[in-house]
N, C-alpha and C positions, 0 to 999 in steps of 0.2 A: 504493500500500499504506499510505499515511498514515492515521493513526487518532487519535482524541482519547482521552486517558487520563482517564476520568471516575472519580468516586468509586466508582461501582458496579462498573466494570471492575476498579478496584484490589482490590476485596474479592474478585471472582472469581479474579484472579490469586493473591492471598494463599492462598485456599482450595486452588487448584490446586497451588501450590508445596509445600504441606504434605502433599498426597496422594502418597505414595510408591508406590501400587499402579498407577495409570494413566499414560498418556502424554498430556500436554495441549500444545496450541499455540495461538497466537492467530490467530483469523481477522480478518484485517486489513480485510476488506470489510464484514463485519458488525460488526466491533468487539467480538467476544465470544470467550471462551475455548471452544475445541472439543476433543473427545476424551474421555478417560476411560479406563475399563477397556478398551474396545475401540478404544483410540487408534491403534495400529498399523495395524489393518484399515481404520479409517476414513480415515486419512491416505493409505494405499496407494490406496484407491478414488477419493479426491477430490483427489489431487495428481498433476498430470502436467506434466512439464517442458515439454511442447510446446504446452499450451493456454494460453488467455488468462489463466487464473488462476494461472499460475506465479508463485511467490513470495507467493501469498496467505497461506500459513500460515507463521508464524515462531515460533522457540523462545521460551519464556518464560524469565525470569531463572533461572539455575542455582541449585538449592537441593537439598541432599541431606542425609544423616544427619550428615555431617561439619560442614556449615554450621550445622546446629541444635546440635550439640555445642559449637562455638565460640561460638555465641550465648549458651548457657547458661554457659559459662565467663566471658564478659565480664559477664554480669549478675551472677553470684556475686562477681566481683572488685569490682564497684561497690556492692554491697550494704552497707549501713552497720550493719545488725542483726549483731553478732558471733555470737550465738546461732544464728540461721538460716543465716548464712554458713558456719559451721564444719560444720553438719549437711549443708548442700548440697555443700560441698567433699568431704565423705566420700563422698556419694552419687555424685559426678562421678567418683571414683577407683574405683568398683566393677568397671568394665570391662564385662562382659556383663550386660545388664539396666540400663544406666545411665539410660536414658530413663524406665523405669518407677520406679526408685529416686528419681530427681530429682522426678517427679511425685508420688509417695507422700510424700515429704518435704515438699514444698510444700503438700500437701493439709492438713497439720497446723497450717499458718499462713496462714489465709485472706487476711490483709492482704498478705503477701509474695507469695502466689499472684497476687493481683489486680495488684500491681507487675509480676510477671513478664509476665503477659498483655499489659499496657499497653507494657512495654518491648519485648516480642517484636513486637507489632504495629508499633510505631513503627520499630524497626529494619528490619523487612522491608519496610514502606512505603518507606523510604529506599533500600533495594535496587531495588525497582521503579522509583523515580524516577531513579536512576543508569542503570538499564537504558534507560528510556524517553529519557533525555537523550542516551544514545549513539545511539539510532535517529534523534533529531532532528538530531544532527550529521551522520549519513550523508546525511540528506535535505537538508542545508543550511539548516536551520531553526534559530531561536533557541531556546536550552535554557530549560526552565521553572525558576523558583526556588522552586517550591512546597516548603515543608518540613511534614512531618507534624506535626499538632497535639501539643503537648507534653502528655503524659497522666500525667506524673510524680506529680501531686498529686491525681489521682482518688481514690486510696485514702482520702485524709482526708475525702471526702465520707460515708463510712461511719461517722464518728465524730461524737458529739455532745458539745459543750462547754457545760456548765451549771453553775449554782451548785451547791455542795456541800449534800448532804442528810444528815439524821441517820442514815438507813439505809446511807449510804456508809462510815460509820466503821469497821465490822468489816472491810470489804475493804481500807480505806485503811491500817488498822493491821497487817494481814497483809502488805501490800505493804512498808510502812515496815520491819517486822521482817526481811523477806527482803532489802531493800536494805541494811540495817544489817549483816547477815551478809556481804553481798558486800563492803561497805566494810571490815569487820574483816579478811576475807581478803586484800584488797588491801594493807592496812597490814601484815599479818603476812608478806607478801612483800618488804617494804622493810626498811630499817635503823631504821624508826621504830616498830617493833612492841613494843619493850620500854620499861622505865623509866617506866611510867605513861602512855605515849602512847595507849594503847588506852583507858584509864580517861578521859583528857581528851576523846578522840574520842567516847566514849559520852555525855559531858556536853554536847558541842557539838551532837550530833544526838540529843538526848533525845526523849521521847515528844512527837510533833507536837501543835500546838495547831491546833484547828479553828475558831478565832475568826472567821477569814475564810478561805474556801477555794473551789476551783473543781475540777470533776471533768471528765475526758475519759472517755466512755463508749462502748464498741464498739457495732456494730449489733446485737449479741446481747445487749446490756444489761449487759455485763460492764465493771467498772471497769477502764480501761486505764492511767490515771494520774491525779495529782492535784497541786495546788499549794496550800500552806497556810501560814499564819503568824499573827502577832499585832501589834497596834498598841501602841506605847509612846509616849505623848505625840503628837507630829505625825510620828513615824517609824514606818514599817510594816516589820517584819523578816520576810522569807520564810524560814521555817524549813526547808521541804521542797518539792522539786519532783522527783517520782519517777514513773517510767514503768516498766511491767511489761517485762521482758526480751523477751518475744516481740513487743511493739509498738514496740520502740526503732528508731531509724533511719527513722522515718516523718515526722519533724518535729512530733510530738504535743507534746513539751516546749516547743518554741518557741511554738506556738500557744497552749498553755495559759498561758504567761507573758504573752504579748501580750493575751490576752483578760482576764486577771486584772488587769493593770496598767490596762487600759481601765475595769474596773469599780470601781477605788478612787476615793474622793471627794477630789479635790485641794484642796477647802476645808478638809478636816480632816487630810490627810496631805501633808506637804512633801517627805519623802524615803522611799526604798525601799532597804532594805539586804538584800543576799543573800550568804552564804558560799559560795565555790566551791572545793571540794577540788582538789588539784593533778591528781588523775587524771581530773578532769572539766574540764580546762582548755580542751578543744576547744569547749566550750559558751560560752566567752568571746566568740566571734564573734557569737553571738546577742545577748549582753548589750551588745556594742559597737553593734550595729545599733539596739538600743533606747536608746541614749544613756546607758548605764551607764558610770561612770567607777571606776576602782580607788580604793578607799577606804583600804584597809590591806592590805599583803602580809605574811604571816607566814612566816619562814623557820625552819628547824630544822637544827642541827648535831649529829650524833651523834659524840661523842668516842670515841676509841679506848679500849677496855678495857685499862688499863695494868697490871692486876694480874698478878703473875708476872714482871714486867720487873725486872731487877736495878738 
């Protein structure tokens, strides 16, 4: 009853695992998936405990709606885009119709949807390999160490990273205004919202300069993000590195930064500066990977309002 787990067989098993209507089993003689809508009748007719084909058909890896729901939960928990993660979390909490709600929500975010399909395929292939290794152990054979191909970065193939064009300015300014409002809202939730802090923030993140810039463009031709700044002497100051909310968590900001740095002329520029707000501190891991070093750290202390004290 031994059989080889080929790529083609893995694809057939994947398809059958997701089909909740029919009964499927593996034909170990032919090395194919058998059954379907007429699965029970088929197996009753072709499976006889007394004939030489006894044990020919074995069950596929277990996969039901509960397995699918747990997979969706793990995907959402690992999703880095807060906007999409929140909407998908709401969809998962709907109870009846949860699978439809999850699918409909993802359809509004094509990049996240592509991530989901890649994630689901990878995780289900791992389940198949675990199942196959269990069979190999029963047969006294060595387990396979094959791991499914990492498809996490496939979504980035849909994006184009190119030099900034004049026609990008309108979309870039709209994105900047939206991000500026997000930053203001973030400051308003902290103790730094008063006493001119918002005014200073407005100055720091003023109207972007497009003296030198690079764009990330979606497959639909939509501006997904940009990086821009200006040269002062031999120092280049990156003023803005902004990505639309629906495209965050895909690694676009990191690729924009890397490609932009590669485009700078090292014979004219000796240093690159970038201000990182405290609420974007998680991006510092990207900066460290690109050999950025902390240049200046600004701290702020909000003194207590002592008015009214005796």
